[in-house]
A tleap script that builds the chain and sets N, CA, C and O, in Angstrom:
source leaprc.protein.ff14SB
mol = sequence {
  NMET LYS LEU PHE THR LEU ALA ALA ILE SER
  GLY VAL ALA LEU LEU THR ALA GLY CYS VAL
  VAL ILE ASP ALA ASP THR ASP GLY ASP TRP
  ASP HIE HIE PHE SER ASN ASP ARG LEU TYR
  SER ALA ASN ILE THR GLU ASP ALA VAL ILE
  ILE ARG VAL PRO ALA SER GLY CYS THR SER
  LYS GLU SER PHE SER VAL ASP VAL ASP ARG
  GLU GLY ASN ASN THR PHE VAL VAL GLU PHE
  ASP ARG GLU ARG GLU ASP TYR CYS ARG MET
  LEU GLN PRO GLU GLY GLU GLU LEU VAL TYR
  THR PHE SER GLU LEU GLY ILE PRO THR GLY
  ALA SER VAL VAL ILE GLU ASN PRO VAL GLY
  CARG
}
set mol.1.N position { 88.039 18.175 193.811 }
set mol.1.CA position { 89.113 17.534 193.082 }
set mol.1.C position { 89.396 16.142 193.650 }
set mol.1.O position { 89.659 15.197 192.908 }
set mol.2.N position { 89.335 16.033 195.008 }
set mol.2.CA position { 89.576 14.735 195.619 }
set mol.2.C position { 88.524 13.722 195.186 }
set mol.2.O position { 88.847 12.556 194.962 }
set mol.3.N position { 87.283 14.146 195.066 }
set mol.3.CA position { 86.203 13.269 194.663 }
set mol.3.C position { 86.422 12.768 193.231 }
set mol.3.O position { 86.203 11.589 192.950 }
set mol.4.N position { 86.849 13.647 192.332 }
set mol.4.CA position { 87.109 13.273 190.954 }
set mol.4.C position { 88.255 12.253 190.875 }
set mol.4.O position { 88.162 11.277 190.130 }
set mol.5.N position { 89.340 12.475 191.643 }
set mol.5.CA position { 90.481 11.564 191.662 }
set mol.5.C position { 90.066 10.194 192.178 }
set mol.5.O position { 90.474 9.176 191.620 }
set mol.6.N position { 89.257 10.155 193.240 }
set mol.6.CA position { 88.782 8.900 193.799 }
set mol.6.C position { 87.922 8.150 192.784 }
set mol.6.O position { 88.040 6.931 192.668 }
set mol.7.N position { 87.069 8.843 192.055 }
set mol.7.CA position { 86.210 8.226 191.040 }
set mol.7.C position { 87.059 7.669 189.904 }
set mol.7.O position { 86.785 6.577 189.406 }
set mol.8.N position { 88.080 8.400 189.493 }
set mol.8.CA position { 88.955 7.939 188.414 }
set mol.8.C position { 89.717 6.691 188.835 }
set mol.8.O position { 89.854 5.761 188.039 }
set mol.9.N position { 90.214 6.649 190.058 }
set mol.9.CA position { 90.934 5.479 190.573 }
set mol.9.C position { 90.001 4.280 190.651 }
set mol.9.O position { 90.392 3.165 190.308 }
set mol.10.N position { 88.774 4.503 191.099 }
set mol.10.CA position { 87.795 3.414 191.182 }
set mol.10.C position { 87.489 2.853 189.805 }
set mol.10.O position { 87.368 1.639 189.641 }
set mol.11.N position { 87.362 3.728 188.814 }
set mol.11.CA position { 87.088 3.290 187.440 }
set mol.11.C position { 88.217 2.457 186.883 }
set mol.11.O position { 87.971 1.446 186.225 }
set mol.12.N position { 89.463 2.862 187.135 }
set mol.12.CA position { 90.621 2.095 186.684 }
set mol.12.C position { 90.657 0.741 187.382 }
set mol.12.O position { 90.961 -0.269 186.747 }
set mol.13.N position { 90.356 0.702 188.663 }
set mol.13.CA position { 90.345 -0.563 189.405 }
set mol.13.C position { 89.309 -1.510 188.829 }
set mol.13.O position { 89.564 -2.710 188.722 }
set mol.14.N position { 88.139 -0.994 188.455 }
set mol.14.CA position { 87.106 -1.850 187.868 }
set mol.14.C position { 87.526 -2.371 186.504 }
set mol.14.O position { 87.242 -3.520 186.166 }
set mol.15.N position { 88.194 -1.544 185.720 }
set mol.15.CA position { 88.630 -1.968 184.387 }
set mol.15.C position { 89.706 -3.046 184.444 }
set mol.15.O position { 89.777 -3.893 183.553 }
set mol.16.N position { 90.530 -3.029 185.459 }
set mol.16.CA position { 91.630 -3.989 185.554 }
set mol.16.C position { 91.299 -5.174 186.440 }
set mol.16.O position { 92.167 -6.016 186.670 }
set mol.17.N position { 90.076 -5.273 186.947 }
set mol.17.CA position { 89.722 -6.342 187.873 }
set mol.17.C position { 89.513 -7.685 187.176 }
set mol.17.O position { 89.612 -8.728 187.823 }
set mol.18.N position { 89.228 -7.686 185.884 }
set mol.18.CA position { 88.970 -8.935 185.156 }
set mol.18.C position { 90.246 -9.704 184.892 }
set mol.18.O position { 91.348 -9.209 185.130 }
set mol.19.N position { 90.085 -10.928 184.394 }
set mol.19.CA position { 91.231 -11.774 184.065 }
set mol.19.C position { 91.164 -12.125 182.590 }
set mol.19.O position { 90.127 -12.584 182.111 }
set mol.20.N position { 92.239 -11.920 181.871 }
set mol.20.CA position { 92.296 -12.254 180.455 }
set mol.20.C position { 93.387 -13.294 180.264 }
set mol.20.O position { 94.513 -13.113 180.726 }
set mol.21.N position { 93.051 -14.387 179.580 }
set mol.21.CA position { 94.021 -15.420 179.277 }
set mol.21.C position { 94.151 -15.495 177.770 }
set mol.21.O position { 93.154 -15.648 177.065 }
set mol.22.N position { 95.378 -15.387 177.269 }
set mol.22.CA position { 95.634 -15.461 175.836 }
set mol.22.C position { 96.459 -16.697 175.561 }
set mol.22.O position { 97.546 -16.860 176.116 }
set mol.23.N position { 95.947 -17.577 174.701 }
set mol.23.CA position { 96.664 -18.781 174.311 }
set mol.23.C position { 97.212 -18.548 172.912 }
set mol.23.O position { 96.477 -18.643 171.929 }
set mol.24.N position { 98.487 -18.247 172.822 }
set mol.24.CA position { 99.100 -17.913 171.542 }
set mol.24.C position { 99.261 -19.118 170.628 }
set mol.24.O position { 99.583 -18.949 169.452 }
set mol.25.N position { 99.051 -20.298 171.118 }
set mol.25.CA position { 99.232 -21.497 170.308 }
set mol.25.C position { 97.955 -21.976 169.634 }
set mol.25.O position { 97.949 -23.075 169.080 }
set mol.26.N position { 96.888 -21.212 169.657 }
set mol.26.CA position { 95.613 -21.704 169.135 }
set mol.26.C position { 95.477 -21.578 167.632 }
set mol.26.O position { 94.622 -22.247 167.053 }
set mol.27.N position { 96.277 -20.750 166.969 }
set mol.27.CA position { 96.134 -20.531 165.534 }
set mol.27.C position { 94.704 -20.148 165.177 }
set mol.27.O position { 94.215 -20.502 164.105 }
set mol.28.N position { 94.030 -19.424 166.072 }
set mol.28.CA position { 92.669 -18.990 165.822 }
set mol.28.C position { 91.620 -20.041 166.136 }
set mol.28.O position { 90.431 -19.769 165.970 }
set mol.29.N position { 91.998 -21.201 166.570 }
set mol.29.CA position { 91.054 -22.282 166.878 }
set mol.29.C position { 90.736 -22.207 168.365 }
set mol.29.O position { 91.534 -22.659 169.186 }
set mol.30.N position { 89.594 -21.649 168.727 }
set mol.30.CA position { 89.267 -21.436 170.132 }
set mol.30.C position { 89.072 -22.726 170.893 }
set mol.30.O position { 89.203 -22.734 172.117 }
set mol.31.N position { 88.762 -23.823 170.213 }
set mol.31.CA position { 88.529 -25.098 170.882 }
set mol.31.C position { 89.784 -25.966 170.865 }
set mol.31.O position { 89.700 -27.185 171.021 }
set mol.32.N position { 90.948 -25.342 170.676 }
set mol.32.CA position { 92.212 -26.055 170.527 }
set mol.32.C position { 92.498 -27.024 171.669 }
set mol.32.O position { 92.881 -28.167 171.420 }
set mol.33.N position { 92.323 -26.598 172.894 }
set mol.33.CA position { 92.716 -27.435 174.022 }
set mol.33.C position { 91.881 -28.690 174.166 }
set mol.33.O position { 92.338 -29.675 174.746 }
set mol.34.N position { 90.680 -28.669 173.655 }
set mol.34.CA position { 89.853 -29.849 173.786 }
set mol.34.C position { 89.358 -30.329 172.437 }
set mol.34.O position { 88.238 -30.821 172.303 }
set mol.35.N position { 90.219 -30.174 171.438 }
set mol.35.CA position { 89.915 -30.748 170.135 }
set mol.35.C position { 89.719 -32.241 170.335 }
set mol.35.O position { 90.489 -32.869 171.062 }
set mol.36.N position { 88.722 -32.814 169.715 }
set mol.36.CA position { 88.396 -34.220 169.940 }
set mol.36.C position { 89.486 -35.176 169.510 }
set mol.36.O position { 89.510 -36.312 169.983 }
set mol.37.N position { 90.384 -34.771 168.639 }
set mol.37.CA position { 91.350 -35.736 168.134 }
set mol.37.C position { 92.813 -35.391 168.367 }
set mol.37.O position { 93.665 -36.261 168.186 }
set mol.38.N position { 93.144 -34.183 168.754 }
set mol.38.CA position { 94.549 -33.798 168.903 }
set mol.38.C position { 95.135 -34.344 170.206 }
set mol.38.O position { 94.517 -34.260 171.268 }
set mol.39.N position { 96.345 -34.907 170.098 }
set mol.39.CA position { 97.096 -35.391 171.260 }
set mol.39.C position { 98.308 -34.496 171.448 }
set mol.39.O position { 98.893 -34.037 170.467 }
set mol.40.N position { 98.696 -34.239 172.697 }
set mol.40.CA position { 99.928 -33.487 172.935 }
set mol.40.C position { 101.135 -34.327 172.550 }
set mol.40.O position { 102.084 -33.817 171.955 }
set mol.41.N position { 101.102 -35.624 172.891 }
set mol.41.CA position { 102.197 -36.520 172.525 }
set mol.41.C position { 101.687 -37.950 172.511 }
set mol.41.O position { 100.634 -38.259 173.068 }
set mol.42.N position { 102.457 -38.819 171.859 }
set mol.42.CA position { 102.119 -40.243 171.810 }
set mol.42.C position { 103.411 -41.043 171.797 }
set mol.42.O position { 104.375 -40.673 171.126 }
set mol.43.N position { 103.424 -42.137 172.540 }
set mol.43.CA position { 104.589 -43.016 172.604 }
set mol.43.C position { 104.081 -44.458 172.560 }
set mol.43.O position { 103.124 -44.814 173.247 }
set mol.44.N position { 104.729 -45.266 171.753 }
set mol.44.CA position { 104.348 -46.668 171.645 }
set mol.44.C position { 105.517 -47.508 172.150 }
set mol.44.O position { 106.625 -47.440 171.617 }
set mol.45.N position { 105.251 -48.298 173.186 }
set mol.45.CA position { 106.265 -49.205 173.719 }
set mol.45.C position { 105.974 -50.597 173.179 }
set mol.45.O position { 105.108 -50.754 172.318 }
set mol.46.N position { 106.677 -51.605 173.668 }
set mol.46.CA position { 106.452 -52.963 173.160 }
set mol.46.C position { 105.116 -53.546 173.604 }
set mol.46.O position { 104.660 -54.534 173.029 }
set mol.47.N position { 104.471 -52.949 174.628 }
set mol.47.CA position { 103.187 -53.498 175.073 }
set mol.47.C position { 102.166 -52.448 175.516 }
set mol.47.O position { 101.202 -52.777 176.207 }
set mol.48.N position { 102.374 -51.181 175.122 }
set mol.48.CA position { 101.431 -50.138 175.531 }
set mol.48.C position { 101.486 -48.941 174.587 }
set mol.48.O position { 102.484 -48.701 173.908 }
set mol.49.N position { 100.390 -48.208 174.569 }
set mol.49.CA position { 100.310 -46.923 173.882 }
set mol.49.C position { 100.122 -45.881 174.979 }
set mol.49.O position { 99.185 -45.966 175.773 }
set mol.50.N position { 101.015 -44.904 175.016 }
set mol.50.CA position { 100.980 -43.859 176.042 }
set mol.50.C position { 100.728 -42.539 175.330 }
set mol.50.O position { 101.492 -42.131 174.455 }
set mol.51.N position { 99.638 -41.878 175.721 }
set mol.51.CA position { 99.315 -40.595 175.108 }
set mol.51.C position { 99.233 -39.515 176.181 }
set mol.51.O position { 98.944 -39.794 177.345 }
set mol.52.N position { 99.492 -38.288 175.771 }
set mol.52.CA position { 99.293 -37.126 176.642 }
set mol.52.C position { 98.257 -36.256 175.938 }
set mol.52.O position { 98.413 -35.889 174.774 }
set mol.53.N position { 97.192 -35.936 176.680 }
set mol.53.CA position { 96.053 -35.231 176.097 }
set mol.53.C position { 95.784 -33.932 176.857 }
set mol.53.O position { 96.167 -33.799 178.019 }
set mol.54.N position { 95.120 -32.969 176.194 }
set mol.54.CA position { 94.733 -31.754 176.899 }
set mol.54.C position { 93.817 -32.109 178.075 }
set mol.54.O position { 92.938 -32.962 177.949 }
set mol.55.N position { 94.030 -31.451 179.213 }
set mol.55.CA position { 93.239 -31.755 180.405 }
set mol.55.C position { 93.199 -30.558 181.340 }
set mol.55.O position { 94.082 -29.700 181.331 }
set mol.56.N position { 92.135 -30.527 182.154 }
set mol.56.CA position { 91.985 -29.479 183.166 }
set mol.56.C position { 91.666 -30.064 184.532 }
set mol.56.O position { 91.163 -29.356 185.405 }
set mol.57.N position { 91.950 -31.351 184.731 }
set mol.57.CA position { 91.763 -31.944 186.041 }
set mol.57.C position { 90.794 -33.101 186.119 }
set mol.57.O position { 90.820 -33.852 187.095 }
set mol.58.N position { 89.935 -33.272 185.118 }
set mol.58.CA position { 88.935 -34.340 185.176 }
set mol.58.C position { 89.012 -35.287 183.973 }
set mol.58.O position { 88.041 -35.986 183.684 }
set mol.59.N position { 90.127 -35.322 183.283 }
set mol.59.CA position { 90.277 -36.205 182.130 }
set mol.59.C position { 90.812 -37.550 182.577 }
set mol.59.O position { 91.753 -37.632 183.366 }
set mol.60.N position { 90.193 -38.611 182.056 }
set mol.60.CA position { 90.656 -39.971 182.331 }
set mol.60.C position { 90.446 -40.797 181.069 }
set mol.60.O position { 89.951 -40.288 180.064 }
set mol.61.N position { 90.820 -42.059 181.122 }
set mol.61.CA position { 90.623 -42.941 179.975 }
set mol.61.C position { 89.143 -43.046 179.612 }
set mol.61.O position { 88.801 -43.252 178.448 }
set mol.62.N position { 88.281 -42.906 180.593 }
set mol.62.CA position { 86.850 -42.970 180.337 }
set mol.62.C position { 86.355 -41.773 179.517 }
set mol.62.O position { 85.231 -41.791 179.015 }
set mol.63.N position { 87.185 -40.738 179.380 }
set mol.63.CA position { 86.822 -39.569 178.595 }
set mol.63.C position { 86.948 -39.824 177.095 }
set mol.63.O position { 86.497 -39.013 176.287 }
set mol.64.N position { 87.554 -40.940 176.725 }
set mol.64.CA position { 87.853 -41.227 175.322 }
set mol.64.C position { 87.249 -42.539 174.861 }
set mol.64.O position { 87.122 -43.491 175.632 }
set mol.65.N position { 86.879 -42.572 173.591 }
set mol.65.CA position { 86.599 -43.849 172.935 }
set mol.65.C position { 87.836 -44.149 172.095 }
set mol.65.O position { 88.501 -43.234 171.609 }
set mol.66.N position { 88.138 -45.423 171.927 }
set mol.66.CA position { 89.323 -45.821 171.175 }
set mol.66.C position { 88.877 -46.760 170.062 }
set mol.66.O position { 88.191 -47.754 170.300 }
set mol.67.N position { 89.280 -46.424 168.846 }
set mol.67.CA position { 88.966 -47.246 167.684 }
set mol.67.C position { 90.261 -47.928 167.230 }
set mol.67.O position { 91.247 -47.257 166.925 }
set mol.68.N position { 90.252 -49.253 167.187 }
set mol.68.CA position { 91.420 -50.026 166.772 }
set mol.68.C position { 91.043 -50.809 165.522 }
set mol.68.O position { 90.111 -51.612 165.541 }
set mol.69.N position { 91.772 -50.572 164.434 }
set mol.69.CA position { 91.536 -51.269 163.173 }
set mol.69.C position { 92.787 -52.032 162.762 }
set mol.69.O position { 93.900 -51.512 162.842 }
set mol.70.N position { 92.593 -53.258 162.326 }
set mol.70.CA position { 93.702 -54.075 161.834 }
set mol.70.C position { 93.929 -53.729 160.368 }
set mol.70.O position { 92.993 -53.721 159.569 }
set mol.71.N position { 95.167 -53.447 160.028 }
set mol.71.CA position { 95.558 -53.194 158.646 }
set mol.71.C position { 96.754 -54.070 158.329 }
set mol.71.O position { 97.807 -53.947 158.955 }
set mol.72.N position { 96.594 -54.932 157.380 }
set mol.72.CA position { 97.701 -55.816 157.034 }
set mol.72.C position { 97.815 -56.952 158.026 }
set mol.72.O position { 96.910 -57.206 158.822 }
set mol.73.N position { 98.946 -57.626 157.961 }
set mol.73.CA position { 99.163 -58.824 158.757 }
set mol.73.C position { 99.293 -58.551 160.248 }
set mol.73.O position { 98.630 -59.197 161.059 }
set mol.74.N position { 100.135 -57.606 160.610 }
set mol.74.CA position { 100.404 -57.374 162.028 }
set mol.74.C position { 100.504 -55.878 162.350 }
set mol.74.O position { 101.304 -55.470 163.192 }
set mol.75.N position { 99.680 -55.064 161.669 }
set mol.75.CA position { 99.665 -53.620 161.884 }
set mol.75.C position { 98.275 -53.191 162.323 }
set mol.75.O position { 97.269 -53.616 161.755 }
set mol.76.N position { 98.235 -52.341 163.343 }
set mol.76.CA position { 96.972 -51.859 163.894 }
set mol.76.C position { 96.989 -50.333 163.910 }
set mol.76.O position { 97.977 -49.714 164.305 }
set mol.77.N position { 95.883 -49.742 163.475 }
set mol.77.CA position { 95.731 -48.291 163.491 }
set mol.77.C position { 94.814 -47.942 164.657 }
set mol.77.O position { 93.709 -48.471 164.771 }
set mol.78.N position { 95.287 -47.039 165.526 }
set mol.78.CA position { 94.550 -46.667 166.738 }
set mol.78.C position { 94.176 -45.188 166.645 }
set mol.78.O position { 95.007 -44.340 166.320 }
set mol.79.N position { 92.906 -44.898 166.940 }
set mol.79.CA position { 92.438 -43.519 166.954 }
set mol.79.C position { 91.699 -43.245 168.259 }
set mol.79.O position { 90.844 -44.027 168.675 }
set mol.80.N position { 92.038 -42.126 168.901 }
set mol.80.CA position { 91.421 -41.720 170.160 }
set mol.80.C position { 90.452 -40.577 169.871 }
set mol.80.O position { 90.794 -39.632 169.159 }
set mol.81.N position { 89.242 -40.664 170.426 }
set mol.81.CA position { 88.237 -39.628 170.233 }
set mol.81.C position { 87.661 -39.233 171.587 }
set mol.81.O position { 87.106 -40.067 172.301 }
set mol.82.N position { 87.796 -37.963 171.931 }
set mol.82.CA position { 87.273 -37.485 173.217 }
set mol.82.C position { 85.751 -37.523 173.190 }
set mol.82.O position { 85.115 -36.936 172.316 }
set mol.83.N position { 85.187 -38.217 174.155 }
set mol.83.CA position { 83.734 -38.328 174.284 }
set mol.83.C position { 83.182 -37.354 175.324 }
set mol.83.O position { 82.052 -36.881 175.195 }
set mol.84.N position { 83.976 -37.052 176.356 }
set mol.84.CA position { 83.552 -36.139 177.426 }
set mol.84.C position { 84.574 -35.025 177.574 }
set mol.84.O position { 85.777 -35.267 177.674 }
set mol.85.N position { 84.069 -33.806 177.583 }
set mol.85.CA position { 84.934 -32.647 177.785 }
set mol.85.C position { 85.381 -32.579 179.239 }
set mol.85.O position { 84.729 -33.130 180.125 }
set mol.86.N position { 86.476 -31.911 179.471 }
set mol.86.CA position { 87.018 -31.716 180.816 }
set mol.86.C position { 86.717 -30.285 181.231 }
set mol.86.O position { 87.389 -29.353 180.791 }
set mol.87.N position { 85.708 -30.109 182.077 }
set mol.87.CA position { 85.291 -28.776 182.494 }
set mol.87.C position { 85.864 -28.377 183.860 }
set mol.87.O position { 85.476 -27.350 184.416 }
set mol.88.N position { 86.772 -29.174 184.395 }
set mol.88.CA position { 87.391 -28.803 185.668 }
set mol.88.C position { 88.298 -27.598 185.454 }
set mol.88.O position { 88.552 -27.199 184.318 }
set mol.89.N position { 88.780 -27.029 186.536 }
set mol.89.CA position { 89.552 -25.789 186.434 }
set mol.89.C position { 90.964 -25.907 187.000 }
set mol.89.O position { 91.591 -24.893 187.309 }
set mol.90.N position { 91.466 -27.117 187.136 }
set mol.90.CA position { 92.823 -27.290 187.629 }
set mol.90.C position { 93.814 -26.902 186.524 }
set mol.90.O position { 93.598 -27.217 185.354 }
set mol.91.N position { 94.866 -26.240 186.890 }
set mol.91.CA position { 95.886 -25.845 185.931 }
set mol.91.C position { 96.716 -27.069 185.554 }
set mol.91.O position { 97.460 -27.587 186.387 }
set mol.92.N position { 96.600 -27.539 184.313 }
set mol.92.CA position { 97.349 -28.692 183.817 }
set mol.92.C position { 97.925 -28.381 182.442 }
set mol.92.O position { 97.483 -28.951 181.444 }
set mol.93.N position { 98.913 -27.474 182.377 }
set mol.93.CA position { 99.449 -27.082 181.064 }
set mol.93.C position { 100.082 -28.244 180.297 }
set mol.93.O position { 100.155 -28.199 179.069 }
set mol.94.N position { 100.532 -29.265 180.989 }
set mol.94.CA position { 101.130 -30.414 180.305 }
set mol.94.C position { 100.112 -31.498 180.004 }
set mol.94.O position { 100.471 -32.538 179.452 }
set mol.95.N position { 98.856 -31.284 180.352 }
set mol.95.CA position { 97.814 -32.258 180.065 }
set mol.95.C position { 97.873 -33.466 180.988 }
set mol.95.O position { 98.485 -33.421 182.056 }
set mol.96.N position { 97.228 -34.543 180.560 }
set mol.96.CA position { 97.144 -35.778 181.346 }
set mol.96.C position { 97.720 -36.931 180.538 }
set mol.96.O position { 97.433 -37.066 179.349 }
set mol.97.N position { 98.534 -37.761 181.184 }
set mol.97.CA position { 99.082 -38.949 180.530 }
set mol.97.C position { 98.139 -40.128 180.741 }
set mol.97.O position { 97.732 -40.415 181.867 }
set mol.98.N position { 97.800 -40.804 179.657 }
set mol.98.CA position { 96.932 -41.974 179.703 }
set mol.98.C position { 97.675 -43.152 179.089 }
set mol.98.O position { 98.284 -43.025 178.027 }
set mol.99.N position { 97.624 -44.303 179.764 }
set mol.99.CA position { 98.324 -45.503 179.300 }
set mol.99.C position { 97.299 -46.572 178.947 }
set mol.99.O position { 96.455 -46.937 179.765 }
set mol.100.N position { 97.385 -47.065 177.718 }
set mol.100.CA position { 96.533 -48.142 177.230 }
set mol.100.C position { 97.430 -49.323 176.885 }
set mol.100.O position { 98.297 -49.208 176.019 }
set mol.101.N position { 97.233 -50.456 177.551 }
set mol.101.CA position { 98.038 -51.634 177.231 }
set mol.101.C position { 97.543 -52.246 175.930 }
set mol.101.O position { 96.381 -52.085 175.558 }
set mol.102.N position { 98.435 -52.949 175.243 }
set mol.102.CA position { 98.037 -53.657 174.035 }
set mol.102.C position { 96.902 -54.620 174.356 }
set mol.102.O position { 95.968 -54.779 173.569 }
set mol.103.N position { 96.988 -55.257 175.511 }
set mol.103.CA position { 95.977 -56.231 175.914 }
set mol.103.C position { 94.584 -55.601 175.967 }
set mol.103.O position { 93.633 -56.166 175.428 }
set mol.104.N position { 94.451 -54.433 176.611 }
set mol.104.CA position { 93.134 -53.808 176.704 }
set mol.104.C position { 92.662 -53.249 175.367 }
set mol.104.O position { 91.465 -53.026 175.188 }
set mol.105.N position { 93.574 -53.018 174.424 }
set mol.105.CA position { 93.200 -52.546 173.096 }
set mol.105.C position { 92.957 -53.702 172.121 }
set mol.105.O position { 92.504 -53.485 170.997 }
set mol.106.N position { 93.260 -54.924 172.554 }
set mol.106.CA position { 93.081 -56.083 171.684 }
set mol.106.C position { 94.167 -56.215 170.632 }
set mol.106.O position { 93.942 -56.772 169.557 }
set mol.107.N position { 95.344 -55.700 170.949 }
set mol.107.CA position { 96.473 -55.745 170.018 }
set mol.107.C position { 97.459 -56.798 170.512 }
set mol.107.O position { 97.824 -56.785 171.687 }
set mol.108.N position { 97.901 -57.713 169.644 }
set mol.108.CA position { 98.858 -58.728 170.080 }
set mol.108.C position { 100.244 -58.126 170.343 }
set mol.108.O position { 100.637 -57.145 169.712 }
set mol.109.N position { 100.964 -58.722 171.269 }
set mol.109.CA position { 102.324 -58.284 171.581 }
set mol.109.C position { 103.193 -58.383 170.336 }
set mol.109.O position { 103.113 -59.357 169.588 }
set mol.110.N position { 104.012 -57.383 170.124 }
set mol.110.CA position { 104.916 -57.376 168.979 }
set mol.110.C position { 104.328 -56.787 167.713 }
set mol.110.O position { 105.013 -56.717 166.693 }
set mol.111.N position { 103.065 -56.359 167.754 }
set mol.111.CA position { 102.423 -55.776 166.572 }
set mol.111.C position { 102.938 -54.361 166.317 }
set mol.111.O position { 103.446 -53.699 167.222 }
set mol.112.N position { 102.801 -53.916 165.087 }
set mol.112.CA position { 103.097 -52.528 164.742 }
set mol.112.C position { 101.848 -51.702 164.988 }
set mol.112.O position { 100.744 -52.122 164.641 }
set mol.113.N position { 102.014 -50.535 165.582 }
set mol.113.CA position { 100.887 -49.675 165.902 }
set mol.113.C position { 101.094 -48.309 165.278 }
set mol.113.O position { 102.176 -47.728 165.364 }
set mol.114.N position { 100.044 -47.804 164.649 }
set mol.114.CA position { 100.046 -46.478 164.048 }
set mol.114.C position { 98.976 -45.646 164.754 }
set mol.114.O position { 97.836 -46.086 164.897 }
set mol.115.N position { 99.348 -44.440 165.194 }
set mol.115.CA position { 98.394 -43.529 165.828 }
set mol.115.C position { 97.790 -42.644 164.737 }
set mol.115.O position { 98.514 -41.962 164.012 }
set mol.116.N position { 96.484 -42.660 164.628 }
set mol.116.CA position { 95.762 -41.912 163.588 }
set mol.116.C position { 95.652 -40.424 163.916 }
set mol.116.O position { 95.594 -39.601 163.003 }
set mol.117.N position { 95.621 -40.065 165.190 }
set mol.117.CA position { 95.409 -38.683 165.618 }
set mol.117.C position { 96.580 -37.789 165.274 }
set mol.117.O position { 97.721 -38.248 165.216 }
set mol.118.N position { 96.302 -36.495 165.040 }
set mol.118.CA position { 97.406 -35.527 164.932 }
set mol.118.C position { 98.064 -35.382 166.308 }
set mol.118.O position { 97.388 -35.407 167.336 }
set mol.119.N position { 99.382 -35.232 166.310 }
set mol.119.CA position { 100.131 -35.115 167.566 }
set mol.119.C position { 100.894 -33.799 167.546 }
set mol.119.O position { 101.567 -33.472 166.568 }
set mol.120.N position { 100.783 -33.058 168.625 }
set mol.120.CA position { 101.485 -31.785 168.759 }
set mol.120.C position { 100.580 -30.748 169.379 }
set mol.120.O position { 99.393 -30.992 169.595 }
set mol.121.N position { 101.136 -29.605 169.661 }
set mol.121.CA position { 100.341 -28.545 170.292 }
set mol.121.C position { 100.034 -27.453 169.319 }
set mol.121.O position { 99.374 -26.477 169.676 }
savepdb mol mol.pdb
quit
């Protein structure tokens, strides 16, 4: 009887040894965290575009390409596209904040800026 109990306990220990992570915010989209175009948040100041993107420890501005299109007299449409995935394993539930100045984007000071990407989680 002792042998059977020990075997049963060992079996339960093996079944519970794994790790399961459930992301309830995916809406069935398994690639949600590293969707090429989704931003967690975006803020436009008078001279910069500040975005927060999904990250796991190795995301930087170099991970993205940025497309800037002029529309109208003084309006610019900006789109961010992830070029490199973040395969690091650091826990970053709030993602990574990236700051792009108008100067580095080629946008004149005082221009109107529209973010093309979907924003939200």
